[in-house]
C-alpha positions in Angstrom: -2.7 77.2 -52.0 -2.6 76.5 -55.8 -1.7 79.2 -58.2 -4.1 80.4 -60.9 -2.3 78.4 -63.6 -2.5 75.2 -61.6 -6.2 75.7 -60.9 -6.9 76.4 -64.6 -5.1 73.1 -65.5 -7.1 71.3 -62.8 -10.4 72.6 -64.3 -9.4 71.5 -67.8 -8.6 68.0 -66.4 -12.1 67.9 -64.9 -13.6 68.9 -68.3 -11.6 66.3 -70.2 -12.8 63.7 -67.7 -16.4 64.7 -68.2 -16.1 64.7 -72.0 -16.2 60.9 -72.6 -18.9 60.5 -70.0 -21.1 63.0 -71.9 -21.1 60.6 -74.8 -21.1 57.2 -73.0 -24.0 58.1 -70.6 -26.7 58.8 -73.2 -25.5 55.7 -75.2 -26.1 53.5 -72.2 -29.4 55.1 -71.5 -30.5 54.6 -75.1 -29.4 51.0 -75.0 -31.4 50.4 -71.8 -34.6 52.0 -73.2 -34.4 49.8 -76.3 -34.2 46.6 -74.2 -37.0 47.1 -71.7 -37.8 43.4 -71.6 -34.3 42.4 -70.6 -33.8 41.3 -67.0 -30.9 43.7 -66.6 -33.0 46.7 -67.7 -32.9 48.4 -64.3 -29.2 47.7 -63.7 -28.2 49.2 -67.1 -30.6 52.1 -66.6 -29.2 53.0 -63.2 -25.6 52.7 -64.5 -26.6 55.1 -67.4 -28.1 57.6 -64.9 -25.0 57.5 -62.7 -22.7 58.0 -65.7 -24.8 61.0 -66.8 -24.9 62.5 -63.4 -21.2 62.1 -62.9 -20.6 63.8 -66.3 -22.7 66.8 -65.2 -20.9 66.9 -61.8 -17.4 66.9 -63.4 -18.4 69.5 -66.0 -19.8 71.8 -63.3 -16.8 71.3 -61.1 -14.4 71.9 -64.0 -16.2 75.1 -65.1 -16.3 76.4 -61.5 -12.6 75.6 -61.0 -11.7 77.4 -64.2 -13.8 80.5 -63.3 -12.2 80.6 -59.9 -8.8 80.5 -61.5 -9.6 83.3 -63.9 -11.7 85.7 -61.7 -10.5 85.2 -58.1 -7.5 87.2 -57.0 -7.4 86.0 -53.4 -4.0 84.3 -53.8 
């Protein structure tokens, strides 16, 4: 079982992982919407959607891990 300090550090790592994805995802989506006539439109659009969803997942997991470390006293 991890200590509260280790869980807090793990949550911060998740948030730092989500931070660049929060900027890259919308840039990719915007790029795909500007080039709708490109044959790779659907590929770039799907990559942008996956990047945005992974950013949301990592941010949620990071915040949940940090709140578990701060408010759970089950250890």
